[in-house]
C-alpha positions in Angstrom: 32.3 -76.4 -78.2 28.9 -77.4 -77.1 30.0 -77.4 -73.5 31.5 -74.0 -73.8 28.3 -72.7 -75.3 26.3 -74.2 -72.3 28.6 -72.6 -69.8 28.4 -69.3 -71.7 24.6 -69.5 -71.7 24.5 -70.3 -67.9 26.8 -67.3 -67.3 24.6 -65.1 -69.3 21.5 -66.3 -67.4 23.3 -65.8 -64.1 24.3 -62.3 -65.1 20.7 -61.5 -66.2 19.4 -62.8 -62.8 21.9 -60.6 -60.9 20.7 -57.6 -62.9 17.0 -58.5 -62.2 17.7 -59.1 -58.5 19.6 -55.8 -58.3 16.8 -53.9 -60.1 14.2 -55.4 -57.8 16.1 -54.6 -54.6 16.6 -51.0 -55.8 12.9 -50.8 -56.6 12.0 -52.0 -53.1 14.4 -49.7 -51.5 13.1 -46.7 -53.5 9.5 -47.6 -52.4 10.5 -47.6 -48.8 12.6 -44.4 -49.1 9.8 -42.5 -50.9 6.8 -44.0 -49.0 4.6 -41.5 -47.2 4.5 -42.5 -43.5 0.8 -41.8 -43.5 0.2 -44.1 -46.5 -1.4 -47.5 -46.3 0.6 -48.7 -49.2 2.6 -51.9 -48.8 5.6 -53.4 -50.4 5.1 -55.8 -53.3 7.6 -57.8 -55.3 7.8 -58.6 -59.0 10.3 -61.4 -58.6 9.2 -65.1 -58.5 10.3 -67.4 -55.7 9.9 -67.4 -51.9 12.9 -65.1 -51.1 11.5 -61.8 -52.2 8.0 -62.8 -51.1 9.3 -63.5 -47.6 11.2 -60.2 -47.6 8.1 -58.2 -48.7 6.0 -60.0 -46.0 8.6 -59.2 -43.3 8.8 -55.5 -44.3 5.0 -55.2 -44.5 4.8 -56.8 -41.0 7.1 -54.2 -39.7 5.1 -51.4 -41.4 1.8 -52.8 -39.9 3.3 -52.9 -36.4 4.6 -49.3 -36.8 1.1 -48.2 -37.9 -0.5 -50.0 -34.9 1.9 -48.3 -32.5 1.2 -44.9 -34.1 -2.6 -45.4 -33.8 -2.2 -46.4 -30.2 0.0 -43.4 -29.5 -2.5 -41.1 -31.2 -5.3 -42.7 -29.2 -3.4 -42.3 -25.9 -2.6 -38.7 -26.8 -6.2 -37.9 -27.4 -7.2 -39.6 -24.1 -4.4 -37.7 -22.3 -5.7 -34.4 -23.6 -9.3 -35.3 -22.5 -7.9 -36.2 -19.1 -6.0 -33.0 -18.8 -9.1 -31.0 -19.8 -11.0 -32.8 -17.0 -8.2 -32.2 -14.5 -8.2 -28.5 -15.5 -11.9 -28.3 -14.8 -11.3 -30.0 -11.4 -8.6 -27.5 -10.5 -10.6 -24.5 -11.8 -13.7 -25.4 -9.7 -12.1 -25.0 -6.3 -10.2 -22.0 -7.5 -13.4 -20.2 -8.6 -15.1 -21.2 -5.4 -12.2 -19.7 -3.3 -12.4 -16.5 -5.3 -16.1 -16.3 -4.7 -15.8 -16.8 -0.9 -13.0 -14.2 -0.8 -15.2 -11.7 -2.6 -18.0 -12.4 -0.1 -15.5 -11.9 2.8 -14.4 -8.6 1.4 -17.9 -7.3 1.4 -19.1 -8.9 4.6 -19.2 -6.5 7.7 -19.9 -9.3 10.2 -16.7 -10.7 11.6 -18.1 -14.2 12.2 -19.5 -14.5 8.7 -16.3 -13.1 7.2 -14.3 -15.7 9.1 -16.6 -18.4 7.8 -16.2 -17.2 4.2 -12.4 -17.1 4.6 -12.4 -20.6 6.1 -14.4 -21.9 3.1 -12.0 -20.2 0.7 -9.0 -21.8 2.5 -10.6 -25.2 2.2 -11.1 -24.7 -1.6 -7.5 -23.7 -2.0 -6.4 -26.8 -0.1 -8.4 -28.9 -2.5 -6.7 -27.2 -5.4 -3.3 -27.7 -3.8 -4.0 -31.4 -3.3 -4.8 -31.8 -7.0 -1.6 -30.0 -8.1 0.5 -32.0 -5.6 -1.0 -35.2 -7.1 -0.2 -34.1 -10.6 3.4 -33.2 -9.6 3.9 -36.6 -7.9 2.6 -38.4 -11.0 5.0 -36.3 -13.3 7.9 -37.3 -11.0 6.9 -40.9 -10.9 6.7 -41.2 -14.6 9.8 -39.2 -15.4 12.1 -41.6 -17.4 15.1 -39.5 -16.5 14.5 -39.8 -12.8 16.6 -42.7 -11.3 15.5 -44.4 -8.1 18.1 -45.3 -5.5 17.2 -49.0 -5.0 18.8 -50.6 -2.0 17.9 -53.5 0.3 15.6 -52.3 3.1 13.2 -53.6 5.7 9.6 -52.9 4.8 7.9 -52.7 8.2 9.7 -49.5 9.4 8.8 -47.7 6.2 5.1 -48.7 6.6 5.2 -47.8 10.3 6.4 -44.3 9.5 3.7 -43.7 7.0 1.0 -44.9 9.4 2.3 -42.7 12.1 2.2 -39.7 9.8 -1.4 -40.5 9.0 -2.4 -40.9 12.6 -4.4 -37.6 12.7 -6.5 -38.6 9.8 -7.3 -42.0 11.3 -8.0 -40.3 14.7 -10.4 -37.9 13.0 -12.4 -40.8 11.6 -12.2 -42.8 14.7 -10.4 -45.6 12.8 -7.5 -47.8 13.8 -5.8 -49.7 11.0 -5.4 -53.5 11.5 -1.8 -54.4 10.7 -1.0 -58.1 10.4 2.7 -58.3 9.6 4.2 -61.7 10.8 7.6 -61.3 9.0 9.0 -58.2 10.5 12.3 -58.8 8.8 10.9 -58.8 5.3 13.3 -57.0 3.0 13.0 -55.6 -0.5 15.2 -53.8 -3.0 13.5 -50.4 -3.3 14.0 -46.7 -3.1 12.9 -45.8 0.4 11.2 -42.5 -0.6 9.4 -44.2 -3.5 8.2 -47.0 -1.3 7.0 -44.6 1.3 5.1 -42.7 -1.4 3.4 -45.9 -2.5 2.3 -46.7 1.0 1.1 -43.1 1.6 -1.0 -43.2 -1.6 -2.5 -46.6 -0.7 -3.4 -45.5 2.8 -4.7 -42.2 1.6 -6.9 -44.0 -0.9 -8.4 -46.0 1.9 -8.9 -42.9 4.0 -10.5 -40.9 1.2 -12.8 -43.5 -0.3 -13.2 -46.3 2.2 -16.0 -46.7 4.7 -14.0 -48.5 7.4 -10.5 -48.7 8.8 -8.1 -50.5 6.4 -6.4 -53.8 7.1 -2.8 -54.2 6.0 -1.8 -57.9 5.7 1.7 -59.3 4.9 2.0 -62.8 3.6 5.2 -64.0 2.1 6.4 -61.3 -0.3 3.0 -59.7 -0.7 1.5 -56.8 1.2 -2.2 -56.2 0.8 -4.2 -53.0 1.7 -7.9 -53.8 2.1 -10.9 -51.6 3.0 -14.7 -51.6 2.5 -16.0 -49.2 -0.1 -19.5 -47.6 -0.4 -20.4 -48.6 -3.9 -18.4 -51.6 -5.2 -20.5 -51.7 -8.4 -19.0 -48.3 -9.4 -15.4 -49.7 -9.3 -13.7 -51.2 -12.3 -10.8 -53.1 -10.7 -9.1 -53.5 -14.1 -8.7 -49.7 -14.4 -7.9 -48.7 -10.8 -4.2 -48.1 -11.5 -4.9 -46.2 -14.7 -4.0 -42.5 -14.9 -6.9 -40.2 -14.1 -9.3 -43.1 -13.4 -11.9 -42.3 -10.8 -14.9 -44.4 -9.9 -18.2 -42.4 -10.1 -18.6 -42.5 -6.3 -15.1 -41.2 -5.9 -15.7 -38.0 -7.9 -17.7 -36.5 -5.0 -14.6 -36.7 -2.9 -12.4 -34.7 -5.3 -9.0 -36.0 -6.1 -7.2 -36.2 -9.4 -7.4 -39.9 -10.0 -3.6 -40.1 -9.9 -2.7 -41.6 -6.6 -2.9 -45.2 -7.6 -1.4 -44.4 -11.0 1.7 -43.1 -9.1 1.7 -46.4 -7.1 1.7 -48.4 -10.4 4.4 -46.3 -12.0 6.7 -46.5 -9.0 6.0 -50.2 -8.6 6.9 -50.9 -12.3 10.2 -48.9 -11.9 11.1 -51.3 -9.0 9.9 -54.6 -10.5 7.0 -54.7 -7.9 3.7 -56.2 -9.1 0.4 -54.5 -8.3 -2.9 -56.3 -8.2 -6.5 -55.2 -7.4 -9.4 -57.3 -6.4 -12.9 -56.8 -5.2 -14.9 -59.3 -3.0 -18.3 -58.0 -2.0 -17.7 -54.5 -0.7 -14.1 -55.1 0.2 -11.4 -53.7 -2.1 -7.9 -55.1 -1.9 -4.8 -53.6 -3.4 -1.7 -55.8 -3.3 2.0 -55.2 -3.8 4.0 -58.3 -4.7 7.7 -57.8 -4.1 10.4 -59.7 -6.1 13.1 -61.6 -4.2 16.1 -59.6 -3.1 19.3 -60.3 -5.0 20.8 -63.5 -3.7 17.6 -64.6 -2.0 16.2 -68.0 -3.0 
């Protein structure tokens, strides 16, 4: 009799605990379902014991992480809007300049001065075209839906084609790039067009902002582009590959601050590491290629 009563009491207690557990789980579910996503409120538990406490901590940890991501996203969005406003100003400036020179040319009776004004307008339009091209290249490089055709390829011919295409710019400055590439058979898994774009942007960066001919050095699986810069104190090497980043000294040369961001984005899509370093007045930008599949 006594034993039966004990079992009955235990069963009743167990049934009560199940009801309490069910009630608490429903309360917690209701809180999460009805919680305002903008609220700072966190999940609490009314049940004793480590189980529900651990559950509440885990849920709150997830809520905290989601809040952090949202704050970071909002901060990035605000920065992006500021960057776009700055780029819009940079595009508008040469456009207004071109319009001004065209207006002067229309009113100018002297043929030589008219030609001068039209040349100046053409130069401003070329600056604007360069900015728009850079923005388009960045949009393509960061498009998640764009798939790269990565295949094993030899690096040196791609680099040689880029340097050949930039020959007029080097000749104009009286520069000759120093290329030290001992492993001419170096292969990487990459998209040939994307790799060429990366090389073009690195070379163009040296041509636009450097004060001397660049050196391009291959060692192992790294390829480093180095050149002297006019004001190394104005460069933050930790931000060089950021979108829209431009050192103060670089602003006088125009540019959208997207060239190296394109390099970083295309590199990430191909598992290529990028590094920037500054020693004295020499800036070095390095690409570090991963091993090709099957390569030790």
